[in-house]
Phi, psi and omega in degrees: 000133179300147183303318181299319178292321179296316178298318177300313179299316181299314179297314180296316180296321178297310182296319180290330177288328173298314181291325185294337176299326180270318186269334180086009181212141174235338187300329181295339179255314188291321181297309177300325179293317178299318179296319181296329180268007171108002176283133182300142184308317182292330177285320179299314179294318180298323180294330180275320187257312188246139177239026179224187181071012174070017181257005184254135172277097187295327179295312178295320178300320178295314179300311182289325177297315177296322177298316180293324177300313178297320178296322178295322176298315179296316179299319177296317178299312181295316184294330178285346180255002178288136174294151181305328182290340182258329186292143174301148187295338180282351175277134177255086184276143183274358183283000000 
């Protein structure tokens, strides 16, 4: 995969994982982005849902998974610091 596409995927996965801590979903953004950068649709869906049957690029999955993990940490940190007036009502903030 070309470096530019990989960097784009890493940035998008990081940002969507930050947002997913609050919204609870990333697939609505990540699957279309993967398709847009040239990953076949069935592989993009498989990377999000299935990790077996030999259709997953495990090296890319590891890179993007670690990226999403870091993004989730940042999203959790940010969401815990949101004022109640800004935070979505489904978050139960202790502040």
